[in-house]
C-alpha positions, 0 to 999 in steps of 0.5 A, a space after each residue: 405421378 403425372 406432370 400436371 399433378 407435380 405442377 399442381 403440388 409445386 404451386 400449392 407448396 409455393 402458395 403455402 410458403 408465400 403465405 407463411 413468409 408474410 408474417 416473419 415474426 410468427 414463426 422465426 426470422 431464420 425460417 423467413 430467410 430460408 423460405 425466401 431462398 427456397 421460394 426463389 428456387 421453386 419459382 425457377 423450377 416452376 418456370 422450367 416446368 412451364 417453359 413450353 407454355 412460356 415459349 408459345 406465348 412469347 412466339 405469339 406476341 408478334 402476331 397481329 391477332 394477339 390482343 394488346 392486353 396480352 402484350 401489356 400483361 406479358 411486359 408487366 410480368 417480365 418487368 416483375 420477374 426482372 425486378 
């Protein structure tokens, strides 16, 4: 299986879990808690799979030709990740 296919499947699986997490009383509270832990682990795997892209964007932040909007978006994403 190609790496892009794995990334796409991982993203789809994360989306499904995230949608199911919004209604904690529909399935069960135990599922809600377990899926919350699982999605945290899946996010870490997602970031590890995309580390080359993340490092490329991070290196390009200090360049003058990088738009301000990109820098602001990066800062917001970083703050949300830390939150």
